[in-house]
N, C-alpha and C positions, 0 to 999 in steps of 0.2 A: 425515397421519400422527398417531398418538396417542402421548402421553407420560404415564407413571405416575409419581408421587412419592410415597414414603412420608414421613409426619410423625409425630412423638410428641407434640408440645405444641402448643398453640394458637398460640405465637409461631412456631414452625416453619410452621404452616398458613398463617398471615398473610404470612410471608416468601415462601413459595412462590407465594402469590396475588399478591403484588406483583411477584415476580421474572418470572412468566409472565403479565403483564397483557396482552401482545401476543398471546396464544394464547386459544382458547375455552375456557372452563371447562366440562365437560360431565358429570363424575360425581364422586361422593365416596363411598369405601366405609369403612365402619367396621366391622372385621371383628376376630376373636380374633386373627388373624395380625398386625394393624396397621392404620393409618389410611392411606388413599391418596386423593389427588387425581388426577384424569384430565383433561388437557388435550388440544386437538386443534387443528390448523392450518387446518382447513376447517369451515365450518359444515355439520352433517349434518342431512339431512331427518329429521323426527320420523316415526316408525313410524306407520302408519294401520292400525287394526284394522277389519275388517269381519265382518258376519254373513252367513251363508248358510244356506240351508234345510237341514234335517238330510238330506233325500233327496239333495239334490245333493252334500253333503259325502260321504255314504257312496257315491255313485255315482263321485265323483272318486277315492276311497280304493280302490274296487274296480279302476278303470281303472288306477291306478298299480301296483296288484298285478300285474294282466295284464301291464303293460309291462315290469315287473321280471322276469316269469316268462319272457317272449318274449326278452329280452336274455340271461338265463341260458341258455335253450336255444340261441340263436345262438352264444353263447360256447363252449358244448359242441361244437356243429357246427364251428366254425371251428377249435378245437383238436384235433378228431379228424381233420380232412382235412390 
């Protein structure tokens, strides 16, 4: 579970960090709308990015389009019966 807390001053930020020291600090957002600290109670696996050849990417994209079209056709068929 994630928890998000807003802070306005550095003192509030430090207090939140101390108050939630038993949680894992995962993100900090400094936005126009405010400053936020985000904590989680579980360790999250980091994202892993991979590279694939362009041809393989476009083949997968085309396959995805074909699957979506087939689902749409099946949905129409079911709805009309």
